N, C-alpha and C positions, 0 to 999 in steps of 0.2 A: 648648601648650594653647589660649595666646590667639590667636595666627594663626588656629587652626581656629575658634574661638567666633566670632570677628569675622566669618569667613564663613558660619557656620549664622546668625548674627543679620542679615546682608545680606541671607541669602534672606528670612528671615520678613520684616524690616522693608520690603523691595521688593516685599512682595506677589506673590512665586513662589510661595509654597506658601500655598494655600488649600485642601487635602484632605490633610491629615496623618494618617500611621497611625502610632501609636506602638505598639511592641512594649516590653513592661515584664517585669522578672524581680525577684528576691529582693533586688537590689542596689539599688534603690530604697526596700526598706523595711528595711534593716540601720540607718540612720541614724537609724529611729525606735525603736530597740532591739530590734528582732526578729532572730532567728537566721538565717542561711542555710543553706542544706541541703549545699554541696557543698564548703565552704572546709574546708582541713586542719587539724586541732585544733580551731578554732573553729565547724565548721559542725554542724548537727543531727545527720547521719548519724554525724559521729564522737562523740558524746555520748550514745549509747544503749545502753551497755555493760551499764548496771543492768537493762534489761529483757530480757537472754539472748535476744534476737533471733537466728534462725537466719543474718540478713543483715541491714544497716543497713535497706534497703529494705521490709523485710517490713512496716515500720510503717505503711506504704501501700498494703500488698499487698491485694486484695480476699480472697483464698483464706485468707490468714493471719489477717485480721481477722474473718471470720467463725467460726475457731475459737480465736483470741483476742484480742478487743477491747482488753484491759487497757493494752497500751502505748500504742495509738493516742489511748486518751481521756487518758493523763497526758500526752502530747505536746501534746493539743489544748489543756489547762490554758493553755500557754505562748503559744500562736499566737491564742488566743479574741479575738473582737471585743472592744473595750471596755479592753483592756490599755495599746494602743498609738493615739499620734496623727499622723495624716499630717505629712508633713515637706515642705519647698520642692520636692521633685521632684515629688511629688503636685500640689501646688498650681501648679507650672508647665505641667502638661499641662491642669489646671482653666483657665488664663488661656487656652492655646489653645483650649479648648471655648468660652469666653467670647467669644472675639473671632473665633469661627465659623471658625475654621480647623480644627479637628478633626474628621476625619471619622470614625474610631473609633480606640479603644484597645483593645487585646489585651494581656492581663495573665497570666503564671503563677502569680502570687501568691494566695493563700487567706486572707488575712489581713483583706480588706475595707477596706483603707484608701483605696481609690480613691474605694469609695461615700463613707467618710466626708468626703473631701476636697470631693465634690459633682460627680464625674462621674456625668453623667445614665445611666441605664439603657439608653436607646437607642443610647449612644456607648460602653456597655463591653461588652467580651467577656471573660468571666473563664475564660479557656480550662480551667483546672484547677479550677473551680469555686469554691465559698466556704462560709463557717460561716453565711452568711444565712439558709439554708433546711436542713430535713432531711428525711429520710423513712424509713419502716422499710423495711428489707433483704426482708422478704417480702411486707407487701401494698402497700406504698408509699403508706400513709397520710403527708400531709404535716404538717412541724411547722416552726416557725420557731427561731431560736436562744435566743429567750429560753425557748421551753418546754423546751429539754433543757440549759439552763443550770445549774440548780441541780444536776441529776444528776451532769453532770461535774465541777463542782468540788465536790461532796461525794463524790466517788470512787463514784458508781455508774453502773452502765452503764444508759444511758435507754433505757428497754423500750416498746415500742409499746402504748399503751391499748387498740388492737382485738386485736391478735392475739399480744402479749407478745413480739416478738420484739426484734431489736435495732434502735434508731432511728441512722441513720448519717447526720452532716453531708453535703451535697451537696459533697462535694470528690470530684473523679475519682481514683481508685486506680489503681494498675498493676493492668492486666486489666480496666480499665472503658472504655468509649467516651467520646471527647470530647463536650461538650454540643453538640446543634446547629447553635447559634448560631456556635461555632466556624467553622462552613463559611461564612460571611458573608465570610471574607477573598476567597473566590472572586469576589465581586462586588467588594469593596471594594480590592483591589490593582492593578486596572486603572484604577480612578480615582485612584490617589494621586498626588502630586505631591512627596510627601517623606515617606521615612522615617526615623522617629528610634525608634533600638534602645537601650533602657537598661537597666544591672543586670541583664543576663540573661547567661549562659555560652553560651548556644546551643548546647546539648548534647542536649537533651531533644526528641526528634521526637515529633507532627510539628510543634509549635509551633517549632522551629528552621528549618523550611524555608520559612515566612511571609517570614523578612528576604530569602531567594532568589527569591521569587517576584515581586516587583514589577518594573518594566521597567528594563530597564540604562541608560535616559533621564535616570531620575531620581536626585536625591541619596539617599544611605544616610547616616546620620549614628549614631555609636556612642557612646554616652556611657557608659563603663563603668570598672571599676577596672583591668581590663587586655584588652587585644586579643582578640575570640574569633570562633570560628564562621568564615565565608567572609570575613569583613573582615581577618583573618589568612592564609586559606588560599587566597583566591581572590578578591583585592579588586579594585573594580571603579573605572574613572577619576574617576567623581563619588564614591566614599566619602571620608567625613570621621572621622577618630577621635579623638574627646577622653578620653585615658587620665588616671586620678585620683580624687579624690574626687566623687562623682556629684553631692551636694548642693551643694558648692562650685562645680564647673561649671556648674549649673544656676542658681544664685544669680548668678554673673556672666552668663550668657548673658540673663536677666530683666533684668539692668542695661542691657546692650547692646541688648536691643530697646526700651529707655526704658519698659519697664513698670514699676508698683509692685511693689515686692519684695515678696514673702510670705517672711518669718523666722519661723522657731519655736526655740525653746531646744533645744539639741542634744549 
């Protein structure tokens, strides 16, 4: 890993990357204590037996949610903003932003830790939504996370004050369209001079397709527990893969770049 980290640091220090696109998944949040979704035994999907779901992913299925929202709101308590803090991976991306190197960050995560780390809204694409806002599933009346938090943590289904239908956090469920802002990747990727992929299995489409849409001329860097997606199945000559502990890799990379390191208890 060390040799690859040095190569990545050299790209950054030499000013060869000024429009960096970051793709991030659950792997950057698990060091903060959040469960990921797909890891065998420890992942969220493997620990839902108590809810008697027809299949694990039903907890995020819009049709199932309308019929039975209880399992989702039980899971929501574990993922809700305020339960966890950003870690060094989030703050590394914040440093890219502060140094005017971050073109955009695309995240699969719904935990809001990117916002807490200080990633600006115009630099952040929450491809699968987040808990920061909510809306009635019927009349679309808007709510904030704080508006519905008390109900969720009191095991009550949040109901719309206008029409009494269910209020749902603005998280993208299976069966729903991704936010319109996700389409910004069509304008961002031709401009990108470096792609950093962090903590994602690259299994969920269309998010995973972004990693393959950048020019073959620019370096792609994967920082993840294990190699994934086309980094494994169709690697490019400019690919660099850093397998292992993500936070450890990011902290080492920060040091190699000569930046002040942000460390949190983990």
